[in-house]
ROVEXRO-640433 format. One record per residue: residue number from 1; residue in one letter; x, y, z negated of N, C-alpha, C in turn. Coordinates in steps of 0.05 Angstrom, whole numbers. Each point is the difference from the previous one (the first is absolute). Layout:
+-----+---------+--------+--------+--------+--------+--------+--------+--------+--------+--------+
| num | residuo |    n_X |    n_Y |    n_Z |   ca_X |   ca_Y |   ca_Z |    c_X |    c_Y |    c_Z |
+-----+---------+--------+--------+--------+--------+--------+--------+--------+--------+--------+
| NUM |       A |      X |      Y |      Z |      X |      Y |      Z |      X |      Y |      Z |
...
+-----+---------+--------+--------+--------+--------+--------+--------+--------+--------+--------+
REM end
This chain:
+-----+---------+--------+--------+--------+--------+--------+--------+--------+--------+--------+
| num | residuo |    n_X |    n_Y |    n_Z |   ca_X |   ca_Y |   ca_Z |    c_X |    c_Y |    c_Z |
+-----+---------+--------+--------+--------+--------+--------+--------+--------+--------+--------+
|   1 |       X |   -914 |   1658 |    448 |    -23 |     17 |     -4 |    -14 |      6 |     27 |
|   2 |       X |     17 |      6 |     20 |    -12 |      7 |     26 |    -14 |    -24 |     13 |
|   3 |       X |     12 |    -24 |     -3 |    -12 |    -24 |     12 |    -26 |     -6 |    -14 |
|   4 |       X |     -1 |      3 |    -27 |    -24 |     -5 |    -15 |    -22 |     19 |      8 |
|   5 |       X |      7 |     26 |      3 |    -20 |     20 |      8 |    -10 |     -6 |     29 |
|   6 |       X |     18 |     -8 |     17 |     -9 |     -6 |     28 |    -19 |    -24 |      0 |
|   7 |       X |      7 |    -21 |    -15 |    -17 |    -24 |     -1 |    -27 |      6 |    -13 |
|   8 |       X |      0 |     17 |    -20 |    -25 |      7 |    -13 |    -17 |     17 |     18 |
|   9 |       X |     12 |     18 |     16 |    -15 |     17 |     18 |    -11 |    -17 |     23 |
|  10 |       X |     14 |    -20 |      9 |    -10 |    -17 |     22 |    -26 |    -13 |     -7 |
|  11 |       X |     -4 |     -7 |    -25 |    -25 |    -14 |     -8 |    -24 |     19 |     -1 |
|  12 |       X |      5 |     25 |     -2 |    -22 |     19 |     -2 |     -7 |     11 |     28 |
|  13 |       X |    -25 |      4 |      5 |     -8 |     12 |     25 |     -9 |     28 |     -5 |
|  14 |       X |     14 |     19 |     12 |     -6 |     28 |     -4 |     -5 |     13 |     28 |
|  15 |       X |    -25 |      4 |      6 |     -7 |     11 |     26 |    -10 |     29 |     -2 |
|  16 |       X |     -2 |     11 |    -24 |    -10 |     26 |     -4 |     22 |     19 |     -7 |
|  17 |       X |     -2 |     25 |      9 |     20 |     20 |     -6 |      2 |      5 |    -30 |
|  18 |       X |    -21 |     -2 |    -15 |      1 |      5 |    -28 |     17 |    -20 |    -15 |
|  19 |       X |      3 |    -24 |     11 |     18 |    -20 |    -12 |     29 |      7 |      4 |
|  20 |       X |      6 |     17 |     19 |     28 |      8 |      5 |     10 |     17 |    -23 |
|  21 |       X |    -17 |     16 |    -12 |      8 |     17 |    -23 |     -3 |    -16 |    -25 |
|  22 |       X |     22 |     -4 |    -15 |      0 |    -17 |    -23 |    -19 |      9 |    -22 |
|  23 |       X |     -4 |     26 |     -4 |    -16 |     10 |    -22 |    -28 |      8 |     10 |
|  24 |       X |     -8 |     -9 |     23 |    -26 |      7 |     11 |     -2 |     30 |      3 |
|  25 |       X |    -20 |     12 |    -12 |     -3 |     29 |      2 |      2 |     13 |    -28 |
|  26 |       X |     13 |    -13 |    -18 |      2 |      9 |    -27 |     26 |     15 |     -6 |
|  27 |       X |     17 |      5 |     20 |     25 |     14 |     -4 |     -4 |     30 |      4 |
|  28 |       X |     14 |     15 |    -16 |     -1 |     29 |      3 |     15 |      9 |     25 |
|  29 |       X |     -8 |     23 |     10 |     12 |     10 |     24 |     30 |      4 |     -3 |
|  30 |       X |      9 |     10 |    -23 |     29 |      5 |     -3 |     16 |    -25 |      2 |
|  31 |       X |    -10 |    -22 |    -10 |     14 |    -26 |      1 |      3 |     -9 |     29 |
|  32 |       X |    -21 |      3 |     16 |      2 |     -7 |     28 |     20 |     18 |     15 |
|  33 |       X |     -1 |     25 |     -6 |     18 |     19 |     13 |     29 |     -6 |     -8 |
|  34 |       X |      5 |     -6 |    -25 |     27 |     -7 |     -8 |     10 |    -25 |     13 |
|  35 |       X |    -18 |    -19 |      4 |      8 |    -25 |     14 |      6 |      6 |     29 |
|  36 |       X |    -16 |     16 |     13 |      6 |      7 |     28 |     27 |     14 |      2 |
|  37 |       X |      6 |     18 |    -19 |     26 |     14 |      0 |     23 |    -19 |     -4 |
|  38 |       X |     -3 |    -18 |    -19 |     23 |    -18 |     -6 |      4 |    -20 |     22 |
|  39 |       X |    -20 |     -7 |     15 |      4 |    -18 |     23 |     12 |     14 |     23 |
|  40 |       X |      1 |     26 |      0 |     11 |     16 |     21 |     31 |      3 |     -3 |
|  41 |       X |     11 |     -6 |    -23 |     28 |      3 |     -5 |     15 |    -24 |     11 |
|  42 |       X |     22 |      5 |     14 |     16 |    -22 |     11 |     29 |      7 |      0 |
|  43 |       X |     16 |    -17 |     13 |     29 |      4 |      1 |      7 |     26 |     14 |
|  44 |       X |    -16 |      8 |     20 |      7 |     25 |     14 |     -1 |     24 |    -18 |
|  45 |       X |    -17 |     -1 |    -21 |     -1 |     22 |    -19 |     25 |      2 |    -17 |
|  46 |       X |     11 |    -22 |     -8 |     23 |      0 |    -17 |     26 |      4 |     15 |
|  47 |       X |      2 |    -10 |     24 |     25 |      1 |     15 |     -2 |     22 |     22 |
|  48 |       X |    -20 |     -3 |     17 |     -2 |     18 |     23 |     -5 |     29 |     -7 |
|  49 |       X |    -18 |      6 |    -18 |     -6 |     27 |     -7 |     23 |     13 |    -16 |
|  50 |       X |     13 |    -16 |    -16 |     24 |     11 |    -15 |     22 |      8 |     20 |
|  51 |       X |      4 |    -17 |     20 |     20 |      7 |     21 |     -8 |     25 |     16 |
|  52 |       X |    -26 |      1 |      7 |    -10 |     23 |     15 |      3 |     26 |    -17 |
|  53 |       X |     -7 |     -2 |    -25 |      2 |     23 |    -18 |     29 |      9 |     -3 |
|  54 |       X |     19 |    -19 |     -2 |     28 |      7 |     -2 |     10 |     13 |     25 |
|  55 |       X |    -11 |     -8 |     23 |     10 |     10 |     26 |    -13 |     27 |      7 |
|  56 |       X |    -27 |      2 |     -3 |    -14 |     24 |      9 |     -9 |     18 |    -22 |
|  57 |       X |     -1 |     -9 |    -24 |    -10 |     17 |    -22 |    -25 |    -11 |    -12 |
|  58 |       X |     -9 |     12 |    -21 |    -23 |    -10 |    -15 |    -27 |      5 |     13 |
|  59 |       X |     -1 |     14 |     23 |    -25 |      5 |     14 |    -13 |    -26 |      8 |
|  60 |       X |     15 |    -21 |      4 |    -11 |    -26 |      8 |    -18 |    -11 |    -22 |
|  61 |       X |      4 |      9 |    -25 |    -17 |     -9 |    -22 |    -27 |     12 |     -1 |
|  62 |       X |     -4 |     22 |     14 |    -26 |     14 |      0 |    -22 |    -19 |     11 |
|  63 |       X |      7 |    -16 |     19 |    -19 |    -19 |     11 |     -8 |    -20 |    -22 |
|  64 |       X |     19 |     -9 |    -16 |     -6 |    -20 |    -20 |    -16 |     12 |    -23 |
|  65 |       X |      2 |     26 |     -5 |    -16 |     12 |    -21 |    -29 |      1 |      7 |
|  66 |       X |     -6 |      3 |     26 |    -28 |      1 |      8 |    -12 |    -28 |      4 |
|  67 |       X |     16 |    -21 |      2 |    -10 |    -27 |      5 |    -19 |    -10 |    -21 |
|  68 |       X |      6 |      3 |    -26 |    -19 |    -11 |    -20 |    -28 |     13 |      1 |
|  69 |       X |      0 |     26 |      5 |    -26 |     14 |      2 |    -16 |    -10 |     24 |
|  70 |       X |     13 |     -3 |     22 |    -14 |     -9 |     24 |     -9 |    -29 |     -2 |
|  71 |       X |     16 |    -17 |    -13 |     -8 |    -28 |     -4 |    -23 |     -2 |    -20 |
|  72 |       X |     -1 |     17 |    -20 |    -23 |      1 |    -19 |    -25 |      8 |     15 |
|  73 |       X |      2 |     21 |     17 |    -23 |      9 |     15 |     -9 |    -22 |     19 |
|  74 |       X |     18 |    -14 |     13 |     -7 |    -21 |     18 |    -14 |    -23 |    -15 |
|  75 |       X |     11 |     -7 |    -23 |    -13 |    -21 |    -17 |    -28 |      8 |     -9 |
|  76 |       X |     -4 |     25 |     -5 |    -26 |     10 |    -10 |    -21 |     -1 |     22 |
|  77 |       X |      8 |      8 |     24 |    -19 |      2 |     22 |     -2 |    -25 |     17 |
|  78 |       X |     22 |    -15 |      4 |      0 |    -22 |     19 |     -9 |    -26 |    -13 |
|  79 |       X |      7 |     -4 |    -25 |     -7 |    -25 |    -14 |    -30 |     -6 |      0 |
|  80 |       X |    -17 |     20 |     -6 |    -29 |     -6 |      2 |    -10 |     -8 |     28 |
|  81 |       X |     13 |     11 |     20 |     -8 |     -7 |     28 |      8 |    -29 |      6 |
|  82 |       X |     24 |     -8 |     -9 |      8 |    -27 |      4 |    -17 |    -20 |    -15 |
|  83 |       X |     -7 |      7 |    -24 |    -17 |    -18 |    -16 |    -28 |     -2 |     12 |
|  84 |       X |    -11 |     22 |      9 |    -27 |     -1 |     12 |      0 |    -15 |     26 |
|  85 |       X |     22 |      1 |     15 |      2 |    -14 |     26 |      9 |    -29 |     -3 |
|  86 |       X |      7 |     -8 |    -25 |      9 |    -27 |     -6 |     25 |     -7 |     16 |
|  87 |       X |     19 |     19 |      1 |     26 |     -5 |     13 |     22 |      4 |    -20 |
|  88 |       X |     24 |    -10 |      7 |     23 |      2 |    -18 |     23 |     17 |     11 |
|  89 |       X |      3 |      2 |     26 |     22 |     14 |     12 |    -10 |     20 |     21 |
|  90 |       X |     18 |     19 |      7 |     -7 |     20 |     20 |     -5 |    -13 |     27 |
|  91 |       X |     18 |    -18 |      9 |     -6 |    -13 |     26 |    -27 |    -15 |      0 |
|  92 |       X |     -7 |    -12 |    -22 |    -25 |    -14 |     -1 |    -24 |     20 |      2 |
|  93 |       X |      3 |     23 |    -13 |    -20 |     21 |      2 |     -3 |     10 |     29 |
|  94 |       X |     23 |      4 |     13 |      0 |     10 |     27 |    -14 |    -19 |     19 |
|  95 |       X |      4 |    -26 |     -5 |    -13 |    -20 |     17 |    -30 |      1 |     -4 |
|  96 |       X |     -8 |      4 |    -25 |    -29 |      1 |     -6 |    -12 |     26 |     12 |
|  97 |       X |     14 |     22 |     -2 |    -10 |     25 |     10 |      1 |      3 |     30 |
|  98 |       X |     21 |    -11 |     12 |      3 |      3 |     29 |      0 |    -28 |     13 |
|  99 |       X |     24 |    -12 |      5 |      2 |    -27 |     11 |     27 |    -12 |     -6 |
| 100 |       X |      5 |    -24 |      9 |     25 |    -14 |     -6 |     24 |     13 |     14 |
| 101 |       X |     -4 |     12 |     23 |     22 |     13 |     14 |     12 |     22 |    -17 |
| 102 |       X |    -18 |     16 |    -13 |      9 |     22 |    -17 |     15 |    -11 |    -24 |
| 103 |       X |     -9 |    -22 |    -11 |     13 |    -12 |    -23 |     29 |     -9 |      7 |
| 104 |       X |      3 |    -14 |     23 |     26 |    -10 |      8 |     18 |     23 |      7 |
| 105 |       X |    -10 |     20 |     14 |     16 |     24 |      7 |     10 |     14 |    -25 |
| 106 |       X |    -18 |      5 |    -19 |      8 |     13 |    -25 |     21 |    -16 |    -15 |
| 107 |       X |     -3 |    -27 |     -1 |     19 |    -17 |    -14 |     27 |      1 |     13 |
| 108 |       X |      0 |      0 |     27 |     26 |      0 |     15 |     14 |     27 |     -4 |
| 109 |       X |    -15 |     22 |      1 |     12 |     27 |     -3 |     10 |      3 |    -29 |
| 110 |       X |    -15 |     -9 |    -20 |      9 |      2 |    -28 |     25 |    -17 |     -4 |
| 111 |       X |      2 |    -23 |     12 |     23 |    -17 |     -3 |     24 |     13 |     13 |
| 112 |       X |     -3 |     10 |     24 |     23 |     13 |     14 |      9 |     25 |    -15 |
| 113 |       X |    -19 |     16 |    -11 |      8 |     24 |    -15 |     15 |     -8 |    -25 |
| 114 |       X |     -9 |    -21 |    -13 |     14 |     -8 |    -24 |     28 |    -10 |      6 |
| 115 |       X |      3 |    -14 |     22 |     27 |    -11 |      7 |     19 |     23 |      7 |
| 116 |       X |    -10 |     19 |     16 |     19 |     20 |     11 |      2 |     25 |    -18 |
| 117 |       X |    -16 |      4 |    -20 |      2 |     23 |    -17 |     11 |     -5 |    -27 |
| 118 |       X |      2 |    -25 |     -8 |     11 |     -6 |    -27 |     29 |     -6 |      1 |
+-----+---------+--------+--------+--------+--------+--------+--------+--------+--------+--------+
REM end
């Protein structure tokens, strides 16, 4: 299935940000927010946070209770900016707004933070 999808996608040319979103602009806000939340869940949530909660207490979960609300707010306010700017990622937006140095710096910092904090 993955190979078929990849081959099918190679034949299509998609240079606009609106083509990145499968349902164009016809999706309700709640569906987009739920998708953002579900893409935020990873192995660190099932293993790492459970271990942290067992070691330090349930206070570590307070951060995770606020995450869905903040991701929904981000999706509501940031998605229209990305669509209007015709960009798909935060580094791409930073390059458009500032320059390539800022894009590379942000990408490197995000990568290092992900490696050393997860």
